[in-house]
MARTI-239807 format. One record per residue (C-alpha): x negated, z negated, y negated; residue number from 1; residue in three letters. Coordinates in steps of 0.2 Angstrom, whole numbers, padded with zeros to 4 digits. Each point is the difference from the previous one (the first is absolute). Layout:
<pts>
x/z/y/num/residuo
X/Z/Y/NUM/ala
...
</pts>
This chain:
<pts>
x/z/y/num/residuo
-0102/0021/-0041/1/met
0015/0003/0012/2/lys
0017/-0008/0001/3/arg
0008/-0002/0017/4/ile
0019/-0003/0001/5/asp
0008/-0005/0016/6/leu
0018/-0002/0004/7/phe
0005/-0008/0016/8/leu
0011/-0012/0009/9/asn
-0003/-0017/-0007/10/glu
-0002/-0007/0018/11/arg
-0016/0010/0001/12/glu
-0008/-0004/-0017/13/ala
-0011/-0014/0007/14/asn
-0007/0011/0014/15/arg
-0003/0014/-0013/16/val
-0009/-0012/-0012/17/cys
-0011/-0006/0014/18/lys
-0005/0018/0004/19/ala
-0004/0004/-0018/20/leu
-0011/-0016/-0001/21/his
-0009/0004/0016/22/lys
-0003/0018/-0006/23/ala
-0008/-0007/-0016/24/gly
0013/0001/-0013/25/ala
-0006/-0010/-0015/26/pro
0018/-0007/-0002/27/gly
0018/0005/-0001/28/tyr
0017/-0006/-0006/29/ser
0016/-0002/0010/30/val
0018/0002/-0007/31/met
0013/-0006/0012/32/arg
0019/0005/0000/33/his
-0003/0017/-0007/34/val
0016/0010/-0002/35/thr
0003/0018/-0006/36/gly
0003/0017/0007/37/arg
-0011/0011/0010/38/gly
0000/0013/0014/39/leu
0009/-0012/0011/40/ala
0014/-0003/-0013/41/gly
0004/-0015/-0010/42/glu
-0005/-0017/0005/43/ile
0015/-0013/-0002/44/ser
-0002/-0015/-0010/45/glu
0011/-0009/0013/46/asp
-0016/-0001/0011/47/met
-0007/-0014/-0011/48/asp
0011/-0012/0009/49/phe
-0007/0003/0017/50/ser
-0016/0008/-0004/51/gly
0002/0012/0014/52/leu
-0005/0018/-0006/53/gly
-0008/-0007/-0016/54/ala
-0015/0010/-0006/55/asn
-0016/-0004/-0008/56/ala
-0012/0009/-0012/57/his
-0018/-0003/0002/58/ile
-0012/0006/-0014/59/val
-0019/0001/0003/60/ala
-0014/0007/-0012/61/phe
-0017/0005/0007/62/cys
-0014/0012/-0003/63/glu
0002/0018/0005/64/ser
-0012/-0002/0015/65/his
0010/-0013/0008/66/met
0017/0010/0001/67/val
-0003/0007/0017/68/asn
-0005/-0016/0008/69/arg
0016/-0008/-0007/70/leu
0010/0015/0005/71/arg
-0006/-0001/0018/72/glu
0004/-0019/0001/73/ala
0018/0001/-0007/74/val
0006/0017/0005/75/lys
0002/-0004/0019/76/pro
0011/-0015/-0005/77/leu
0011/0010/-0012/78/leu
0002/0012/0014/79/glu
0004/-0013/0013/80/leu
0012/-0011/-0011/81/tyr
0006/0012/-0013/82/gly
-0005/0001/-0018/83/gly
-0009/0012/-0012/84/val
-0016/0000/-0010/85/gly
-0006/0009/-0015/86/phe
-0017/0001/-0008/87/val
-0002/0004/-0019/88/ser
-0014/-0001/-0013/89/asp
-0001/-0016/-0010/90/ala
-0009/-0003/-0017/91/glu
-0003/-0018/-0006/92/pro
0007/-0004/-0017/93/leu
</pts>
């Protein structure tokens, strides 16, 4: 099983979720107003007031054979609107 983690602008989360669903993702979770530090620097907590610049974290789990299909659906959106994605192995508890 694989885990896909996507970090992107919150305004694009619905668009990315629709692409995941259309590509056959069995499901996903969305966490909004994600803050932290990455390659672009620190994300300010002050952005919570306006929502501008807030990020989202989308997590999806799928079988290994589905990863390329999901990648092909999401990668163009991440390149167009900004964001990063990671694939890792996942083992059910």
